[in-house]
DRENBA-740685 format. One line per field, with one value per residue: residue number from 0; residue in three letters; x, y, z of N, C-alpha, C in turn. Coordinates in pm, whole numbers. Atoms other than C-alpha are relative to their C-alpha. Layout:
N
nr = NUM ...
rest = ALA ...
nX = X ...
nY = Y ...
nZ = Z ...
caX = X ...
caY = Y ...
caZ = Z ...
cX = X ...
cY = Y ...
cZ = Z ...
//
This chain:
94
nr = 0 1 2 3 4 5 6 7 8 9 10 11 12 13 14 15 16 17 18 19 20 21 22 23 24 25 26 27 28 29 30 31 32 33 34 35 36 37 38 39 40 41 42 43 44 45 46 47 48 49 50 51 52 53 54 55 56 57 58 59 60 61 62 63 64 65 66 67 68 69 70 71 72 73 74 75 76 77 78 79 80 81 82 83 84 85 86 87 88 89 90 91 92 93
rest = THR THR GLN ASN ARG VAL PRO SER GLY VAL TRP VAL ARG PHE PRO PRO LEU VAL LEU ASN GLN ILE ASN GLU ASP ILE MET LYS LYS ASN MET GLY ILE LEU ASP ARG ILE ILE ARG THR ALA LEU ALA LEU ILE VAL GLY VAL LEU TYR PHE ASN GLY THR LEU VAL GLY THR LEU GLY ILE VAL LEU LEU VAL PHE ALA THR ILE PHE LEU LEU THR SER PHE ILE SER PHE CYS PRO LEU TYR THR VAL PHE GLY ILE ARG THR CYS PRO ALA GLU LYS
nX = -33 85 -78 56 -70 -41 -4 -118 16 -67 88 -49 71 22 51 137 5 -23 122 103 -29 34 145 50 -31 78 144 42 140 26 145 63 116 116 -26 20 144 67 -35 66 143 19 -24 113 115 -21 14 142 66 -43 49 146 34 20 -117 -24 -85 -138 -4 9 -127 -102 26 -29 -146 -36 47 -96 -122 33 0 -138 -77 55 -47 -142 -20 -102 42 -116 19 -27 -145 -41 42 -41 116 -3 120 -7 -74 -147 -54 -74
nY = 64 112 118 88 128 38 146 63 11 -113 -115 -122 -116 -110 -119 -29 -102 66 73 -98 -53 106 5 -118 12 107 -22 -139 -17 -17 -6 -125 12 49 141 69 -2 92 137 31 14 128 109 7 53 144 63 5 95 136 44 15 116 -31 59 133 92 -35 -142 -77 10 -73 -144 -35 -10 -127 -107 -8 -61 -140 -68 -9 -97 -133 -44 -35 -92 58 114 56 2 -135 -12 79 -68 -140 -86 -75 -84 -101 -120 6 -54 -127
nZ = 127 39 33 103 5 135 10 -58 -144 -63 -22 61 -53 92 -70 40 104 128 33 35 134 95 5 69 141 60 -13 4 33 142 18 -41 -89 76 24 -127 -30 92 -39 -126 27 70 -94 -92 75 20 -131 -34 90 -33 -130 -4 81 142 68 -59 74 32 36 -123 -74 78 -16 -139 -9 63 -87 -111 55 21 -130 -52 79 -28 -132 2 114 88 81 68 145 49 11 116 122 -4 -23 -126 -2 -105 44 -13 -125 21
caX = 6384 6199 6324 6268 6354 6549 6559 6910 6778 6966 6781 6816 6728 6576 6539 6173 6250 6378 6066 5841 6017 5981 5611 5555 5726 5528 5185 5146 4789 4651 4274 4076 3779 3517 3675 3669 3304 3194 3383 3241 2887 2919 3060 2778 2515 2666 2687 2321 2210 2415 2301 1932 1943 1918 2271 2321 2549 2890 2811 2713 3034 3253 3083 3115 3490 3519 3314 3553 3852 3679 3624 3983 4132 3897 4005 4374 4334 4554 4469 4747 4595 4609 4984 5022 4830 4970 4630 4605 4269 4384 4513 4887 5085 5234
caY = 8448 8178 7823 7610 7244 7150 6792 6731 6764 7089 7381 7700 8039 8310 8664 8771 9070 8843 8624 8931 9064 8728 8720 9075 9000 8682 8796 9161 9283 9245 9271 9593 9663 9607 9272 9171 9275 9081 8768 8786 8836 8541 8322 8411 8344 8004 7922 8008 7813 7510 7503 7552 7259 7441 7343 6970 6690 6726 7067 7197 7073 7212 7553 7549 7486 7777 7994 7912 8003 8328 8417 8339 8538 8827 8839 8850 9069 8833 8598 8364 8334 8712 8690 8420 8624 8963 9101 9368 9524 9731 10089 10134 10189 10536
caZ = 13031 12844 12812 12504 12480 12170 12036 12168 12523 12592 12746 12548 12694 12477 12608 12605 12382 12106 12123 12119 11809 11634 11724 11597 11266 11207 11326 11232 11217 10867 10925 10939 11165 10891 10805 11172 11213 10905 11013 11365 11236 10995 11270 11507 11239 11158 11529 11587 11280 11386 11748 11669 11424 11091 10983 11034 10928 10769 10620 10962 11122 10842 10863 11243 11210 10965 11201 11486 11268 11168 11535 11633 11345 11422 11787 11702 11388 11191 10905 10789 10441 10402 10462 10195 9936 10042 10147 10415 10506 10802 10767 10721 11039 11081
cX = -92 87 -74 83 29 14 119 -10 67 -101 64 -82 -8 -48 -140 -9 19 -126 -111 23 -34 -151 -58 26 -89 -149 -36 -146 -17 -150 -54 -126 -123 13 -29 -148 -75 29 -71 -149 -29 17 -116 -125 12 -18 -146 -73 37 -68 -152 -48 -25 113 32 99 140 12 -5 130 109 -20 28 151 47 -42 95 130 -24 2 141 82 -51 53 146 38 106 -56 122 -14 22 150 49 -31 34 -116 14 -120 2 79 150 44 82 135
cY = -119 -117 -81 -127 -33 -152 -66 -13 114 113 124 115 109 120 32 102 -62 -75 95 54 -104 -8 117 -9 -102 35 148 7 19 3 132 -26 -54 -149 -82 -7 -100 -145 -42 -22 -133 -118 -16 -56 -150 -75 -14 -102 -145 -47 -1 -108 28 -56 -133 -78 54 148 88 1 79 151 46 13 132 119 19 67 149 78 18 104 141 54 43 93 -49 -121 -54 -4 138 20 -73 75 148 97 66 94 104 120 -15 64 124 -3
cZ = -24 -40 -106 -4 -145 -5 67 151 75 16 -58 55 -107 80 -50 -114 -138 -44 -40 -140 -107 -17 -79 -150 -68 -1 9 -37 -150 -30 54 82 -75 -27 126 36 -87 38 129 -21 -70 94 97 -69 -21 132 41 -87 33 129 11 -97 -146 -85 68 -86 -23 -36 124 78 -71 17 143 21 -63 86 118 -46 -25 131 53 -77 23 133 -2 -116 -98 -73 -76 -152 -62 -21 -125 -130 -2 18 136 0 112 -50 24 131 -30 65
//
């Protein structure tokens, strides 16, 4: 079982199955393979440009942050903004 600390100082136990179900409902895959490839490629390009000195200053840092977010969302196949706007680029589950 997993323990979570609540503000009142009481330990609450949640069965792992419940937590897994909550996780699956919140973070269902919503990115297709082409979307993931494009995001990864863009992130790698921005990373190379930043670290070889082509992208500098505030713009370079901002783009590097976006590149990191693109990489993370690509690895987990989930984009929170897609959920907000109801976008889904992966094939429907059978």
